[in-house]
N, C-alpha and C positions, 0 to 999 in steps of 0.2 A: 503495497498499499501506502503511494505518495503520501509524504508533509505536507504537512500547509496551513499557511498559522491564518488564523485570525485575525479580526483587526475592527473592532466600531468606533467607528469616525463617529467624531463632536461637533465636525462644523465642515467647508465646504473646502477653505484654506488646507488641510487638516487631510482630509480622502484626498484632495493632486499629492500630497506632499509623498504620502502613502506611497503612491498607484506613480510616483517616480523606480519602480524598482520595475528590473526585470519578470516575467511572468505574475503579476498586481492581477484580477482584476476582480471589481463593481457589482458587488451582488446586492439590487433590493429582490424585489421579492420570487428571484430567482426558478423563476419555472421552467426556461427551459436550461439555465446554465445546471441548475444539480444533475439535469438528466447528460448533459454531455458532461459534465464526470464521472459519470454515474457507471457508463458505458464503455468508461475510458479517450473518451471526442477532445473532449477541453481533460488541460493539465498544470491550475493554477498552481503558484507557489504559495500561493496568499489572498484572502478569499478580505475587499475592505469593504464592512456593512455600510450603509449610507443611508436606511430607512430613516437614521436618526439625527439625519444634521438641519434640519427645515429651511430653514431662509429662505420660502419660499416655495421651494423645491416640488413641495405639497398641496398648493393651495391651486386654483384657478381666478386670475384678475383678467380684468380685461384693459384694453392700448387705448393709449391718445387718441389715435386713428378710428377707434369705434372698435377692433379685435380683442383680438382674447388671449390672455399665454396660458395654458397649461404645462404645470408644474413633471418635472422628471418622472417623480415617487407619486406623486395623481395614481392609484388606483384607473386599472379599466373599469371601473366595475361604477365608483365610484364617477372618473370622465364621462361616461354614458350619460350618467341621469343625471346630471349639475343641469342647474332648469337654463345656463344663458347656456350651453348645447345642443338642447335637445330643443331650444330654442330659435336659434339664429345657426348651428350645426347640425341638422340633425340628420345629414346624411353620416356625420362620424358618427354620435349616438347609434345608428344602424347597423353600423361595421363595427363598432365594441364591438355588443352584442350581441355580434354573430360570429364573433370570436371567441373560442374553445369554449369551456365550459360557464357555468356558472360562481363553482369552486376555484377555479383557476382565474377567472376574471377580477376575482376580491384578492387575490395575490398578486397580482400582474400589471406594473406599473406601466406607464407611457415612454421612458427610459427602454423599458426594457424590451416590451416589446418591440423599439426600432430596432433594437441587437439583436434581436435575432436571429442567428442563426439562417443558412440558407437548407431546403427539407430533399433530404437523396435518401433514400436507403440505405442506400452505400455508404452514402458518407457514416450516418449512424453505425454501423455495424460495425466494427472495426476487424471480424475477420475478411470483409475483401481487403488485401492490399492495393487495390487500385484504385486509387481517390485522389486529384490534387489540391482538393480542397484542406483534407490533413495532410496528404507528405507532396508536395510538388513535384511536379516531375516524373509521379508513380503511372501513371495512364487517366481513366475513366471509366470505371467498372458498368457507370447504368446503362452510355455510349454502346455497350453491345449487350447490356444486360433490357429486364427489364424497365424497359423505358414510359409506360404507361401515367406518367403525375408529372413528367419532365414537363423543361422546356419548350415553348413552342417559337421565345419573339428575347432575340439580344443572347444567343446560347455561341458558345464558343469552341473551341474543338478540344479543350482542356476540362470545359465542363457544362452538364444541361441541367443542375439542381433549380428550383423555384425561392422564392419567398414566400416566406408566409404568412404574411400578417396580411389579416384584415386593415385594424386601425392603420395600415402606414397607406394602403388606396386609397381611401378619403384624403387620407393629407398629402397626395398627390395633388389627387379634381382640385382639391382644394387652394392650393397652391401654400401650403406651408413651407415655415423657416423652422430648422431645428438647431435651439440657443445650444451653442458649445464654451467647456469654460479647457484652459488648459498649462501650461505654463507659460504662454506666449501671450495670454492673456482673453479674451473673451471672442466668440466670432459667429456670427448666423450660417447658416450653411441651406441653402434652397433644399425641399427636400428632394427634386428631380436629380439634386448631385451629393445628397447624400449616401445612396445606398448604389453599388458598382453593378455595374456589369462585369461578367467572371474576367472576357479577356484572355490573357496569359498566367492571372495571377487570381485564381480560382480562390484562396484564401482565403484573396479580403472583401468581406461583405459587405462595408462600407468605407468611406474616403475620411475616418476619424481619425484623428493624428496617436503618439503612440502617449502616457497621461492625459488624455483629453478625458473630459465625462461630459454624460448631455447635463443640461439644467433645464429646457426649456422647450415646447412647441408655440410655435406663433401662429398665428388664423390671421390672413385678414381680414379686414372688415368684410360682413356675410353679404353676400352676392348670391347667394340661391338659395336661399331659406323655404322658398313657397316650392321652389320645383326639384326634387336631388332626392336619390335611389341608387338602397345599394343591393345587389342581387350576387348570392354565392350561389354553386351548385357546387355540391357536392355527395359525396356515397350514401351517408345517411345525415341525416338532418339534427340528431342526437348534439354526433361535436366525433366532430369531422375538418380539417384541412380543407379549405376548396380545388377541386379539378381547377374551375374560375371561375373568377367574379368579375363584377363590371360598376366602378364606380361614378355614375351617372349626374351634373352638376346641370342648369341651364341657365339662359331668364331670355323670360317669356315677351314677346310684343304681342299679342292675343294668339295668334296659332304661327307664327313665326319667330326662330330663335335668333337674341341677340348675340350669346354668345354659349359654346357650350363645351364641358371638359368631361374629358370621361378616362378612365385610368383604369386599365383593368392589373385584376393579382390571379396568381397561381399559373401566367405564361411564361411568365421571365424572370433571371437572378435580384427582378427591384421591381414596384412597383410598377409598368410601364404605362406612359399615357399616350393615351390616342389618337397626339394628335392629326392628321390627317381625317383624322374621321372629324374631330371637332370643325376642321376649317370646312369643311362641307355641309355642316351644319350651321353654322354662322353663317345667317342673312338669307336663309332660309325659308323658306316651309316648313313646318316637319310633314311628312306623307311616311307613307309607308315607304316608299321609291329611295326619297334623299335615306332613309334608314335604313334604310340595306340598302342603299350603294355607299355611309357612310361605315357600319358594319365587316362590309367586304372590306371598304378601303384600310382596318384596323388589322385586318389579318395578309396585308398582299404580302409582305415582308416572314409570311410564316414559314418557317423551317422545320416538320416536326419529327423526329425520332419513328420509328417503327410500328411502336405501341400505342402513338398519343395522338395520330391524322387527328381523331378522333373533336380531340380540341379545339381544331380552326373552327367547323363550324359552331359547335357547344358554347366559344367563343364571339359565333355573333350572332350569333342566338340568342347569347344570355344582352350582349351590346343593346338586343333591339327592346329587347323585352323592358334594359336598366333606363332607356333613352323616352320609349311611350310610359310607364310606371312617373318615372319623371315630372312630363307636360303634365301631367293628369294630376299631381299630386298635392294638396292641400299646405300651407306652412305646418311645420312642426309632428313629433310624431306621436301615434295612436299607443 
């Protein structure tokens, strides 16, 4: 058994100082990290418990521009049910409530959700030696193995794993900004730049730098509260990761789409913004034909594996369903 030291940080500065040790790892709810440790996939030498540092990391507050700041230590269940989130960002509430089980949502944090490792059964099973995420250069067993749940967009020869987060898909559609702090100060990372495509470094899931910690997620002033919908397609409704998910948010002027935001989950190494689909919808009436063409454009560059070709049509159908539901959805969440 590997030796692991444990430290409970009392403030953010102390947590950052402790994180400068190679092999140190922050832990909040631990719902993903502990699984990785038990499976021998992750082997940190120090765990820095950040659940008691306060300083606003566990609160939700309004921003001067009318947006919302959600602290990194806010539990997923608390974030989903917060009055301002439900009222102004129903898309985020829906996505959070679609993720995991109630028990896990009560433990998982917003920051931890963003830091989930990408999903691949070959990555999580150390019996398979070939995994470029665990050991760069060793190969990708998934490419020659069973690839039903794997990526169809943005994958590389090195990795076809997928991002598992429902919350991050909604944040991608809402143009959120991830606030991080580290040895060089504080910075804001647009959500589209926070998670990485695998390229030739699939072992890196995010652009977070050594010693940095997520402090909050900033949401811009709400533009899509009246017309937003999250669709998650999975093998079982009770608790499963998405085969395909879609976050759709629209600004409508009668039957015309003023602007559209569409993000997909379960299809890539990161939440996938469907920019081509958004552009095809904006400025045009929301007709069946236009929505179908937009959905097709979103999957135009798909490169499926042997076992996941079904995801192309499934994603197109999910986009159509999400967009149509968003267009007819009243404000708020039932």
